[in-house]
C-alpha positions as CSV (number, residue, x, y, z in Angstrom):
1,M,41.8,4.6,-25.7
2,T,44.7,2.5,-26.9
3,S,44.5,-1.0,-28.2
4,L,45.9,-2.2,-24.9
5,G,43.0,-0.4,-23.1
6,F,40.4,-2.3,-25.2
7,E,42.2,-5.6,-24.5
8,A,42.3,-4.8,-20.8
9,A,38.5,-4.1,-20.9
10,A,38.0,-7.6,-22.5
11,L,40.1,-9.2,-19.9
12,G,38.2,-7.3,-17.2
13,A,34.9,-8.8,-18.6
14,A,36.3,-12.3,-18.3
15,I,37.3,-11.6,-14.7
16,S,33.9,-10.1,-14.0
17,W,32.2,-13.2,-15.3
18,A,34.5,-15.5,-13.4
19,I,33.8,-13.6,-10.1
20,G,30.1,-13.4,-10.8
21,G,30.0,-17.2,-11.4
22,L,31.7,-17.9,-8.1
23,I,29.5,-15.5,-6.1
24,I,26.4,-17.2,-7.4
25,A,27.5,-20.7,-6.4
26,G,26.0,-20.7,-2.9
27,P,22.6,-19.3,-3.8
28,T,22.4,-21.7,-6.7
29,K,22.5,-24.7,-4.4
30,L,20.0,-23.0,-2.1
31,L,17.4,-22.0,-4.6
32,G,17.9,-24.3,-7.6
33,G,18.6,-23.3,-11.2
34,P,15.2,-22.2,-12.4
35,R,14.3,-20.1,-9.4
36,L,17.7,-18.5,-9.2
37,A,17.5,-17.6,-12.9
38,R,14.1,-15.9,-12.3
39,V,14.9,-13.9,-9.2
40,R,18.3,-12.7,-10.4
41,M,16.7,-11.6,-13.7
42,Y,14.5,-9.2,-11.7
43,W,17.5,-7.1,-10.8
44,V,19.3,-7.5,-14.2
45,T,16.2,-6.5,-16.1
46,F,15.6,-3.4,-13.9
47,V,19.2,-2.2,-14.4
48,L,19.2,-2.8,-18.1
49,V,15.9,-1.0,-18.6
50,I,17.2,2.0,-16.6
51,I,20.4,2.1,-18.7
52,A,18.5,1.7,-22.0
53,T,16.2,4.6,-21.0
54,L,19.1,6.9,-19.9
55,V,20.9,6.4,-23.2
56,G,17.7,6.8,-25.2
57,G,18.0,3.5,-27.0
58,W,14.3,2.5,-27.3
59,R,13.8,4.5,-30.4
60,S,16.3,2.4,-32.3
61,L,14.0,-0.7,-32.1
62,D,11.3,-1.8,-34.5
63,G,8.8,-4.7,-34.4
64,G,11.0,-7.2,-36.2
65,D,13.9,-6.4,-33.9
66,V,11.7,-6.9,-30.8
67,A,10.5,-10.3,-32.1
68,L,14.1,-11.6,-32.7
69,L,15.3,-10.2,-29.4
70,G,12.3,-11.7,-27.6
71,L,13.0,-15.2,-29.0
72,S,16.7,-14.8,-28.1
73,G,15.6,-13.9,-24.6
74,V,13.4,-17.0,-24.2
75,L,16.1,-19.3,-25.6
76,G,19.2,-17.8,-24.1
77,L,18.2,-16.1,-20.9
78,A,15.2,-18.2,-19.8
79,L,15.8,-21.7,-20.9
80,G,19.6,-21.3,-21.2
81,D,20.2,-19.7,-17.9
82,A,17.7,-22.0,-16.1
83,A,19.6,-25.0,-17.4
84,L,23.0,-23.5,-16.7
85,F,22.2,-22.6,-13.1
86,T,20.7,-26.1,-12.6
87,A,24.1,-27.5,-13.7
88,F,25.7,-25.0,-11.2
89,A,23.6,-26.5,-8.4
90,S,24.5,-30.1,-9.4
91,L,28.2,-29.7,-10.5
92,G,29.5,-26.6,-8.8
93,P,31.1,-23.5,-10.5
94,R,34.3,-25.1,-11.9
95,R,32.7,-27.9,-13.8
96,T,29.8,-25.8,-15.0
97,G,32.2,-23.0,-16.2
98,I,34.2,-25.4,-18.3
99,L,31.0,-27.0,-19.7
100,F,29.9,-23.5,-20.7
101,A,32.9,-23.2,-23.0
102,T,31.2,-25.6,-25.4
103,N,28.9,-22.7,-26.5
104,A,31.7,-21.6,-28.8
105,P,31.8,-24.8,-31.0
106,M,28.0,-25.0,-30.8
107,A,27.7,-21.4,-32.1
108,A,30.2,-22.2,-34.9
109,I,28.3,-25.3,-36.0
110,L,24.9,-23.5,-35.9
111,S,26.4,-20.6,-37.9
112,A,27.6,-23.1,-40.5
113,I,24.1,-24.7,-40.7
114,F,21.9,-21.6,-40.7
115,Y,24.2,-18.8,-42.0
116,G,26.3,-20.8,-44.5
117,E,29.6,-20.0,-42.7
118,R,32.3,-22.5,-43.5
119,F,34.3,-24.4,-40.9
120,S,38.0,-23.6,-41.2
121,I,40.7,-26.0,-40.1
122,P,41.5,-24.0,-37.0
123,A,37.9,-24.0,-36.0
124,L,37.7,-27.8,-36.3
125,I,40.9,-28.1,-34.2
126,G,39.4,-25.6,-31.7
127,T,36.2,-27.6,-31.4
128,A,38.2,-30.8,-30.8
129,L,40.4,-29.0,-28.1
130,I,37.3,-27.7,-26.3
131,M,35.7,-31.2,-26.2
132,I,38.9,-32.8,-25.0
133,G,39.3,-30.0,-22.4
134,V,35.8,-30.5,-21.1
135,T,36.4,-34.2,-20.8
136,F,39.6,-33.7,-18.9
137,A,38.0,-31.1,-16.5
138,I,35.0,-33.4,-15.8
139,A,36.8,-36.7,-15.5
140,F,40.1,-35.7,-14.0
141,G,39.3,-32.3,-12.4
142,T,39.2,-33.4,-8.8
143,R,42.2,-34.7,-6.8
144,P,42.2,-36.8,-3.6
145,G,41.8,-34.7,-0.5
146,Q,39.5,-32.0,-2.0
147,N,36.4,-31.7,0.3
148,H,35.1,-28.2,-0.4
149,H,31.4,-28.2,-1.2
150,W,32.0,-26.6,-4.6
151,E,33.5,-30.0,-5.7
152,E,30.5,-32.0,-4.5
153,I,28.3,-33.5,-7.2
154,R,24.6,-33.4,-6.3
155,G,22.6,-36.0,-8.1
156,K,23.8,-37.9,-11.1
157,L,26.9,-36.6,-13.0
158,W,25.4,-37.2,-16.5
159,I,22.3,-35.2,-15.6
160,G,24.4,-32.2,-14.4
161,V,26.5,-32.4,-17.6
162,G,23.4,-32.6,-19.7
163,F,22.0,-29.4,-18.1
164,G,25.4,-27.7,-18.6
165,L,25.4,-28.6,-22.3
166,L,21.8,-27.5,-22.6
167,G,22.6,-24.2,-21.0
168,A,25.5,-23.6,-23.4
169,L,23.3,-24.5,-26.3
170,G,20.6,-22.1,-25.2
171,Q,23.1,-19.3,-24.9
172,A,24.6,-20.1,-28.3
173,V,21.3,-20.2,-30.1
174,G,20.1,-17.1,-28.2
175,V,23.2,-15.1,-29.4
176,L,22.8,-16.3,-33.0
177,V,19.1,-15.3,-33.1
178,A,19.9,-11.8,-31.9
179,D,23.0,-11.3,-34.0
180,P,21.2,-9.9,-37.1
181,V,19.6,-7.2,-34.9
182,F,22.9,-5.8,-33.7
183,D,24.4,-5.6,-37.2
184,G,22.4,-2.4,-37.7
185,S,21.8,0.7,-35.7
186,V,20.0,-0.9,-32.7
187,S,21.1,0.3,-29.3
188,T,22.9,-2.6,-27.6
189,W,21.5,-1.6,-24.2
190,A,17.9,-1.5,-25.5
191,G,18.4,-4.8,-27.2
192,A,19.8,-6.3,-24.0
193,A,16.9,-4.9,-22.1
194,V,14.3,-6.4,-24.4
195,R,16.0,-9.8,-24.2
196,A,15.9,-9.5,-20.4
197,I,12.3,-8.4,-20.3
198,V,11.0,-11.3,-22.5
199,G,13.3,-13.8,-20.8
200,L,11.9,-12.8,-17.4
201,I,8.3,-13.1,-18.7
202,A,9.2,-16.6,-20.0
203,L,10.7,-17.6,-16.6
204,L,7.6,-16.4,-14.8
205,A,5.3,-18.3,-17.3
206,L,7.3,-21.5,-16.8
207,R,7.7,-21.0,-13.1
208,G,5.1,-23.5,-12.0
209,Y,6.5,-26.2,-14.2
210,F,10.3,-25.9,-13.8
211,E,10.7,-24.7,-10.3
212,K,8.5,-27.5,-8.8
213,R,10.9,-30.0,-10.5
214,A,14.1,-28.5,-9.2
215,V,16.4,-30.9,-7.5
216,V,16.6,-28.7,-4.3
217,K,13.9,-27.9,-1.8
218,H,14.3,-24.1,-1.9
219,P,13.1,-21.9,1.0
220,G,9.7,-20.3,0.6
221,R,11.2,-16.9,1.4
222,I,14.6,-15.8,0.1
223,P,16.8,-14.4,2.9
224,L,18.0,-10.8,2.5
225,K,21.6,-11.9,2.5
226,T,20.9,-14.1,-0.5
227,W,19.1,-11.2,-2.3
228,G,22.3,-9.2,-1.7
229,I,24.4,-11.9,-3.3
230,L,22.1,-12.2,-6.3
231,I,22.2,-8.5,-6.8
232,L,26.0,-8.4,-6.5
233,S,26.5,-11.3,-8.8
234,G,24.1,-9.8,-11.4
235,T,25.8,-6.5,-11.2
236,I,29.4,-7.8,-11.5
237,G,28.7,-10.6,-14.0
238,M,25.9,-9.1,-16.2
239,V,26.1,-5.3,-15.9
240,I,29.8,-4.6,-15.4
241,G,30.9,-7.5,-17.5
242,K,28.6,-6.5,-20.4
243,T,29.7,-2.9,-20.1
244,L,33.4,-3.9,-20.4
245,V,32.6,-6.1,-23.4
246,L,30.9,-3.2,-25.1
247,V,33.9,-1.0,-24.4
248,A,36.3,-3.6,-25.8
249,L,34.2,-4.1,-28.9
250,S,33.9,-0.4,-29.5
251,G,37.5,-0.1,-30.7
252,G,39.2,-3.5,-30.2
253,E,39.7,-6.4,-32.7
254,P,36.6,-8.6,-32.3
255,G,38.7,-11.8,-32.5
256,I,41.1,-10.7,-29.8
257,V,38.3,-9.5,-27.6
258,S,36.5,-12.9,-28.0
259,V,39.7,-14.8,-27.1
260,L,40.3,-12.7,-24.0
261,V,36.7,-13.0,-22.8
262,S,36.8,-16.8,-23.4
263,T,39.5,-17.1,-20.7
264,S,36.9,-16.8,-18.0
265,P,36.9,-20.6,-17.0
266,A,40.7,-20.5,-16.7
267,I,40.6,-17.3,-14.6
268,Q,38.1,-19.0,-12.2
269,L,40.7,-21.7,-11.2
270,P,43.1,-19.5,-9.2
271,L,40.0,-17.7,-7.7
272,I,38.6,-21.1,-6.6
273,W,42.1,-21.9,-5.2
274,L,42.1,-18.6,-3.3
275,V,38.6,-19.1,-1.8
276,T,38.6,-22.9,-1.0
277,R,42.3,-23.1,-0.1
278,E,42.4,-26.3,-2.2
279,R,44.6,-26.4,-5.3
280,P,42.6,-27.6,-8.4
281,A,43.7,-30.8,-9.9
282,A,46.1,-30.9,-12.9
283,G,43.1,-32.2,-15.0
284,A,41.2,-29.0,-14.2
285,W,44.1,-26.7,-15.2
286,L,44.7,-28.7,-18.4
287,G,41.0,-28.8,-19.3
288,A,40.6,-25.1,-18.8
289,A,43.7,-24.3,-20.9
290,L,42.6,-26.6,-23.7
291,A,39.1,-25.0,-23.7
292,A,40.5,-21.5,-23.8
293,A,42.9,-22.4,-26.6
294,G,40.1,-24.1,-28.6
295,T,37.8,-21.1,-28.2
296,A,40.7,-18.8,-29.4
297,L,41.1,-20.9,-32.5
298,I,37.3,-20.8,-33.3
299,V,36.8,-17.1,-32.8
300,T,39.9,-16.0,-34.7
């Protein structure tokens, strides 16, 4: 595959994540963040376990790897996803997507603290751009006349923003915890499967606490149509998206791959326009562009 092919795979991953995020918007408002994270993880875990088994990746793991991957699953897939989907239910896909971009500067800061990595001038500028972009997208991202339910804010804005930032932090910490495992010969699919298994166990263990405190009164029984949407979203966003990232990283430049993947919030905007028939406000476009540019500076 040529360099252009690897870059196309990275862009495909960004598109997959953007589409997966939009598909999940409806069920998130119906089920609430914690419950949606749990039920979608059933399917994602099942698929990842099947793939890991087919590629024979389980033999590449040892006890230390499983411990780190398990901790990563609790922080990133259980707590992080539950918080992120709660933000989805409160703020909608556009605002939550741009908030998730803050995981890049969070990861950079945590890497500097725990791994001794130094902050470069471009990384500092990138961090500032992301924060400015998030502010623009939240404060000026809606124009008069927009009435689609994706632009509605349920509950208090600052609570939704807090959950979005918490979700981004959980994802950033989860990735950093698991990063040393993937520096060796561990199968990526087996590692992802372990993260999903332990993350699902944590979601089940915390179910009684978090789901009863969700801001929505979810139905006792999930409709089949909603199950179909959850499976579709998990397949597009997690399975296909992750596969494309692996393809891109197998021969592409990591920095370029990361930049292209980080364009997901910006890609969502024309998709939102297409679905809602409402043009996003100038602040939304500017915020997404600044966030993408900031992420590019950090990862390169």
